[in-house]
N, C-alpha and C positions, 0 to 999 in steps of 0.2 A: 689477445687481453689484455688491455691497460691496469696497472693495479699502482695507485697512489702512493704505496710503499718503497716504489723501485728505487731502489739504488743507482743503478746505470742509465747513464743517459740516451736517446735516441741519437744524440749526434757520435759519442761514442759505438755506437754497433753499426752505423753509417762510415766512420771512419775505417772498423774491421774489414766491413766487408767490402768498400771502395778499396783496401788496401787490397784485399785477396781478389783485387781483378773484377769487381761488378762496376756495370758505366751506370748505370740506374738501381733505386732500391728503394721500395715504397716503404711507406712508415707501420701495414699491417708487416713485412718483413723483417721491418727492425723492431716492431714490438715482441715478435716472435723469438727473435735470438736473445733479445734483455730476458725474455721469461725461462730459456732457456740456460743460458748462463748464469742467472740468477738462483735457480735451483740449484746447478750444479756446483756453482761456489757454494751454498748454504751444505750440500751434503758435503764435500770436502772439507769447507772450517768443521762442520759436528766430527768425522774423523780423524782430523787432524788435532783438535782437542780432547779425544780418548786417544789418542797417541801420546800428547804431550804428560796427559797424569798419569800414564801409564809408565810412562816414564820417572814420574814423579818430580816432574815440571809443572811451573803456573805458567809460563810462558810458550805459546806456539811458537817452532821455528819452522826458518824455511825446509830444514828436510821434512818436518812434520806433515808440508804441504803438499812436499813432492812424493813422499811415501802413499798417501792418502789420496792422491791421485791416479794412482796408478791402479 
């Protein structure tokens, strides 16, 4: 389901899938991967923001992303 507010491009999704070994990828598959990755990115970002605030920082650091992703 295409969302006009997407951040990630379909070209980036194509590159990710082809790098993983796919020969051909449908637009529907690219859109599905984009939706999943953007949703996951949103969840990780929110958790990382909570972690940085808990640590008394305004800035999200790489460690916050790594911990939030686990």
